[in-house]
C-alpha positions in Angstrom: 153.0 82.6 46.4 156.5 81.0 46.4 157.9 83.6 44.0 157.5 86.2 46.7 159.3 84.3 49.4 162.9 85.6 48.5 161.5 89.2 48.6 159.8 88.7 51.9 162.8 87.0 53.3 165.1 89.9 52.4 162.4 92.4 53.8 162.4 90.5 57.1 166.2 90.3 57.2 166.5 94.0 56.7 164.2 94.7 59.7 165.9 92.1 61.8 169.2 93.7 61.0 167.8 97.1 61.8 166.7 95.9 65.2 170.0 94.3 65.8 172.1 97.2 64.8 169.7 100.1 65.2 169.6 102.9 67.9 168.6 102.1 71.4 166.0 104.0 73.6 167.3 106.9 75.5 166.9 106.8 79.3 164.1 109.4 79.1 162.2 107.4 76.6 162.7 104.1 78.4 161.3 105.7 81.6 158.3 107.1 79.7 157.6 103.8 78.0 157.8 102.0 81.4 155.4 104.4 83.0 153.0 104.2 80.1 153.0 100.5 80.1 152.3 100.2 83.9 149.5 102.7 83.6 147.9 101.0 80.6 147.9 97.5 82.2 145.9 99.0 85.1 143.6 101.1 82.9 140.0 100.1 82.0 139.0 102.9 79.7 139.0 100.7 76.6 136.7 98.3 78.3 134.3 101.0 79.3 134.3 102.5 75.9 133.6 99.0 74.3 130.9 98.2 76.8 129.2 101.6 76.0 129.4 101.2 72.2 128.2 97.7 72.1 125.4 98.2 74.7 124.1 101.7 73.9 124.4 101.4 70.1 124.7 97.7 69.4 124.8 96.5 65.7 125.6 99.3 63.4 125.4 98.3 59.7 127.1 100.9 57.3 124.6 103.4 56.0 121.9 102.5 58.7 120.2 104.6 61.2 122.2 102.6 63.8 125.5 103.7 62.3 124.3 107.4 62.4 123.6 107.0 66.1 127.1 105.4 66.5 128.6 108.6 65.0 126.8 110.8 67.5 128.0 108.4 70.2 131.6 108.5 68.9 131.7 112.3 68.8 130.2 112.5 72.4 132.6 109.9 73.6 135.7 111.7 72.2 134.7 115.0 73.8 134.1 113.2 77.1 137.6 111.8 76.9 139.1 115.3 76.2 139.9 115.1 72.6 140.0 118.3 70.6 138.7 119.4 67.1 136.0 116.7 67.3 133.9 116.5 64.2 131.8 114.3 62.0 132.9 114.3 58.4 129.9 113.2 56.4 129.6 111.6 53.0 126.9 109.8 50.9 127.1 106.1 50.0 125.0 103.1 48.8 123.5 101.1 51.5 122.3 97.4 51.7 120.1 95.7 54.2 118.6 92.4 55.0 114.9 91.8 55.5 114.3 88.1 55.8 116.2 84.9 55.1 115.6 81.2 55.5 116.7 77.9 53.9 115.8 74.2 54.2 116.3 70.8 52.6 113.0 69.9 51.0 113.9 66.3 49.9 115.0 63.6 50.6 115.8 64.7 54.3 113.5 67.6 55.1 115.0 70.0 57.7 115.8 73.7 58.3 119.3 75.0 57.7 120.9 78.0 59.4 121.7 80.6 56.7 122.3 84.4 56.3 122.3 86.7 53.2 125.7 87.8 52.0 126.1 91.6 51.9 124.9 93.2 48.5 123.0 89.9 47.6 120.0 90.5 45.6 116.5 89.1 46.7 115.1 85.8 45.6 111.6 86.1 44.2 109.1 86.5 47.0 108.6 83.1 48.5 112.2 82.0 47.5 113.5 79.5 45.0 113.7 75.8 45.1 116.1 73.6 43.2 118.5 70.7 43.2 121.8 71.4 45.0 125.0 70.9 43.1 128.1 70.8 45.3 131.5 72.2 44.4 134.4 71.5 46.7 136.2 74.8 45.8 135.5 78.1 44.0 138.0 77.0 41.5 135.9 73.9 40.6 132.8 76.1 40.1 134.8 78.5 37.9 136.1 75.6 35.7 132.5 74.0 35.4 130.8 74.2 32.0 128.6 77.1 31.4 125.6 74.7 30.7 124.1 72.1 33.1 123.4 74.3 36.2 120.2 76.0 34.9 117.5 76.0 37.6 119.7 74.5 40.2 121.3 75.9 43.4 125.1 76.0 43.5 126.8 75.1 46.7 130.4 76.0 47.3 131.8 73.9 50.1 135.3 75.3 50.5 136.7 75.3 54.1 138.8 77.9 55.7 142.1 77.2 57.5 142.7 78.4 61.0 145.9 80.4 61.4 147.2 82.9 64.1 147.8 85.7 61.5 144.4 85.2 59.6 146.2 84.3 56.4 143.6 81.6 55.8 141.0 84.2 55.2 142.4 85.5 51.9 141.9 82.1 50.2 138.5 81.4 51.7 136.8 84.7 51.3 137.1 84.7 47.5 134.0 82.5 47.2 132.0 85.1 49.1 132.4 87.6 46.3 132.6 85.3 43.2 130.1 82.5 43.8 127.0 84.6 43.0 128.4 85.7 39.7 129.7 82.3 38.6 126.3 80.8 39.5 124.5 83.5 37.4 126.8 82.9 34.4 125.5 79.2 34.4 121.8 80.0 35.0 121.7 78.8 38.5 118.8 80.0 40.7 121.1 80.9 43.6 124.5 80.3 45.4 125.1 79.2 48.8 128.6 79.0 50.3 130.1 77.4 53.5 130.7 80.3 55.8 134.0 82.1 55.7 134.9 81.2 59.3 136.6 78.6 61.4 134.1 77.9 64.1 131.7 74.8 64.4 128.7 76.6 65.8 125.3 77.1 63.9 126.1 80.8 63.3 126.5 81.7 59.7 129.0 84.3 58.7 127.9 87.2 56.7 130.2 89.7 54.8 130.2 91.8 51.7 130.4 90.6 48.0 131.6 93.1 45.4 129.1 94.8 43.0 130.2 94.2 39.5 128.5 96.7 37.4 126.8 95.3 34.4 127.4 91.7 35.5 124.4 89.5 36.6 124.6 87.9 40.1 122.4 85.2 41.6 121.0 85.6 45.2 123.8 84.5 47.6 123.9 83.2 51.1 126.2 81.6 53.6 125.5 78.4 55.6 126.8 78.0 59.0 129.7 75.5 59.1 127.7 72.7 60.8 124.8 73.2 58.3 127.3 73.2 55.4 128.6 69.8 56.8 124.9 68.7 57.0 124.1 69.6 53.4 127.2 67.9 52.2 126.5 64.7 54.1 122.9 64.8 52.8 124.3 64.9 49.1 126.6 62.1 49.9 124.1 59.8 51.5 121.1 60.6 49.3 120.1 58.1 46.6 118.4 60.9 44.5 119.1 64.7 44.1 119.0 66.8 47.3 116.5 69.6 46.8 116.6 72.8 48.9 114.6 76.1 49.2 116.2 79.5 49.8 114.4 82.6 50.6 116.4 85.9 50.7 114.7 89.3 51.0 117.0 92.3 50.9 117.0 95.9 50.1 119.4 98.4 48.7 119.5 102.2 48.3 121.9 104.3 46.2 122.2 107.2 48.6 122.4 106.9 52.3 124.3 109.1 55.0 127.7 107.9 56.1 130.6 109.6 58.0 133.8 109.4 59.8 134.2 110.7 63.4 137.5 112.6 64.0 139.2 113.9 67.1 142.7 114.9 68.0 145.3 115.2 70.8 147.2 118.3 69.6 150.9 118.1 69.5 153.8 120.6 69.4 153.7 120.4 65.6 151.2 119.9 62.8 152.8 116.6 61.8 150.2 113.9 62.2 150.0 110.4 63.6 146.7 108.9 62.4 145.1 105.9 64.1 141.8 104.3 64.7 139.3 101.6 63.9 136.1 101.2 62.1 132.9 102.3 63.7 130.4 100.3 61.6 129.8 96.6 62.2 127.6 93.8 60.6 124.1 93.6 61.8 124.1 90.0 63.2 126.2 90.8 66.4 127.1 93.9 68.4 130.4 94.4 66.6 132.5 94.0 69.8 135.5 92.2 68.2 135.0 93.7 64.8 135.7 96.5 65.3 134.5 98.0 68.6 137.6 96.7 70.1 139.8 98.7 67.6 137.8 101.9 68.4 138.3 101.3 72.2 141.9 100.4 72.0 142.9 103.5 69.9 140.8 105.9 71.9 142.2 104.6 75.3 145.8 104.6 74.0 145.6 108.2 72.7 144.1 109.3 76.0 147.0 107.9 77.9 149.3 110.0 75.8 147.3 113.1 76.4 147.6 112.5 80.2 151.3 112.6 80.0 153.0 115.9 81.1 153.2 118.3 78.1 152.0 117.9 74.6 153.1 115.1 72.3 155.7 115.9 69.8 153.3 115.3 66.9 149.4 115.6 66.8 147.6 112.3 67.2 144.4 112.1 65.1 142.0 109.3 65.9 139.5 108.4 63.3 136.5 106.2 63.7 136.2 105.2 60.0 132.5 104.8 58.8 131.2 102.0 56.5 134.4 99.8 56.3 132.6 96.6 56.1 130.4 97.6 53.2 133.1 99.0 50.9 135.8 101.2 52.7 133.6 104.3 52.1 135.0 106.2 55.1 138.6 105.3 54.3 138.2 106.5 50.7 136.5 109.7 51.8 139.0 110.5 54.5 142.0 110.1 51.9 140.2 112.2 49.4 139.1 114.9 51.8 142.5 115.2 53.5 144.7 114.7 50.4 146.1 118.2 50.7 147.6 117.4 54.0 148.8 113.8 53.5 152.4 115.0 53.4 152.1 115.9 57.0 150.8 112.4 57.9 153.9 110.9 59.4 152.5 107.5 60.3 149.2 105.6 60.1 147.8 102.5 61.7 144.5 100.8 62.4 143.4 98.3 65.0 140.9 95.9 63.2 141.6 92.3 64.0 139.7 91.8 67.2 141.0 92.0 70.8 143.6 89.2 71.1 146.9 89.8 72.6 149.4 91.7 70.3 152.3 89.3 69.4 154.3 90.9 66.6 154.9 94.2 64.9 155.5 95.0 61.3 156.5 98.3 59.7 156.4 99.8 56.2 159.1 102.5 56.5 161.5 103.9 54.0 164.9 102.2 53.8 166.8 105.0 55.7 164.1 105.0 58.4 164.3 101.2 59.1 166.7 101.6 62.0 163.8 103.3 63.8 162.1 100.0 63.9 164.7 99.0 66.6 163.2 101.6 68.9 159.7 100.2 68.6 161.0 96.6 68.9 162.9 97.4 72.2 160.0 99.2 73.7 157.4 96.5 72.8 159.4 93.5 73.7 158.4 93.6 77.4 154.8 93.2 76.3 155.6 90.0 74.4 155.7 91.7 71.0 158.3 90.6 68.6 159.7 92.3 65.6 158.5 91.4 62.1 159.2 92.4 58.5 158.8 95.7 56.6 155.6 94.6 54.8 152.9 96.2 57.0 149.6 96.9 55.6 148.4 99.4 58.2 144.8 97.9 58.0 142.0 98.1 55.5 141.0 101.8 56.4 144.6 102.9 56.2 145.2 101.3 52.7 144.3 104.5 50.8 147.0 106.4 52.9 149.5 103.7 52.4 148.9 103.8 48.6 149.5 107.6 48.9 153.0 107.0 50.4 152.1 107.4 54.1 154.3 105.0 56.3 152.3 102.5 58.3 152.8 100.2 61.2 151.0 97.0 62.2 150.6 95.7 65.8 149.4 92.2 65.0 146.8 90.5 67.3 146.5 86.8 67.8 143.8 85.9 65.5 143.7 82.2 66.1 140.0 82.5 67.2 139.0 85.6 65.4 137.3 83.9 62.5 135.2 81.9 65.0 133.3 85.3 65.7 133.9 87.4 62.5 130.6 88.6 61.0 128.4 86.3 63.2 125.8 86.8 65.9 128.5 85.7 68.3 130.5 88.8 67.9 129.5 90.2 71.4 131.3 91.8 74.4 131.6 88.6 76.4 134.2 87.3 73.9 136.6 90.1 74.8 139.3 89.5 77.5 139.7 92.6 79.6 143.4 91.5 80.2 144.1 91.1 76.5 142.4 94.5 75.9 144.8 96.2 78.4 147.9 94.6 76.7 146.6 96.0 73.4 146.2 99.5 74.9 149.7 99.3 76.4 151.3 98.3 73.1 149.3 101.0 71.2 150.3 103.7 73.8 153.9 102.8 73.6 153.9 102.9 69.8 152.1 106.2 69.8 154.5 107.8 72.3 157.5 106.8 70.1 155.8 107.8 66.9 155.3 111.3 68.2 158.8 111.6 69.7 161.1 109.9 67.1 162.9 112.6 65.0 162.7 112.7 61.3 159.7 110.5 60.6 159.6 107.2 58.6 159.3 108.0 54.9 162.8 107.9 53.7 
């Protein structure tokens, strides 16, 4: 990655310069931002929304009956909060589900292991598979292994994830979740198990999706909780003979299931559009409070605060509850395709999808001539403890098709130090969310939204 550092440094410098030399907030905007911030920090709309979603719907795997109930919940909640033009935009998608899963060491140290199937994994034969475990310290080590010698064995990729505030350790660690099953199959292995892609030390395995590679064989694949990965690694180290384990995964897949995005708007004085939101689906192990019920709640509550201000916002705010993000960005792709004729009116897009930790930095992806506008966001967000970042914002996974189409994006980056303790686990539940942190998120999003609707000229150039 070192070859990108000069480019990133220049990008960061250009934004820093824009912040230092750019325009300042007007007295009117400064007053509006102050009032919005004060109101948001005393508002519990986001908590109420999050409590409702995680309790009344609960887990909502993409393409499932539960996600369908979540869409109905989402449309009703938007109408209750006063959003206009509320609708569900449906699409079809493939859907995967788990039926049963178990694992254990058979010899020489018999004991059960905590394991979960990786999304899109195929089933083992009924009753499972049993084989010698072969450990690889990294995915790269497996990829470099000979194509002969693993027949009838179970591959174990024991690569750990690094804890970081910005979640950058995920990109390295997650590769094994997608690739281990295919690498194992190339070598004739019975199955692949990986150390969970997470930073916790609890016996909660982390699920998540693996890509479907058409025409390429994959072995059944599962993730061990981090303590169980430690245990299996120790067993291999201490055993005087091969460690044998059994793995049973029963899953199902259908090629056509209903999906959909829930869309609602705060009409503005123009047809120009600010698009924000989170993804409505979650994994099935927890109740999806952190990933991504919080994003739904934050963006709904922030938009509602703008709606409560006197007069219409300068631009229309569209909130999207994207469907089926976890299982392949199906909602994001459908939204971009369905609305491709109006993307020229999409002035800015952003997604909240990194939990509910406090927002600590802001990034933009504006055109060069629009970079001075970053100074306005930076000035307004600074009292909330949010510092300026570079001009390399991603916008979020569901926004990526919009970014690729040229829509400017902005990131309000949350503290993700503990995010991957909960990510895709049974521990992703409401009690892990801090109401105070949630309010700070709403305040930052409301401030960002207000300025996005009022800044003249947009952010493309």
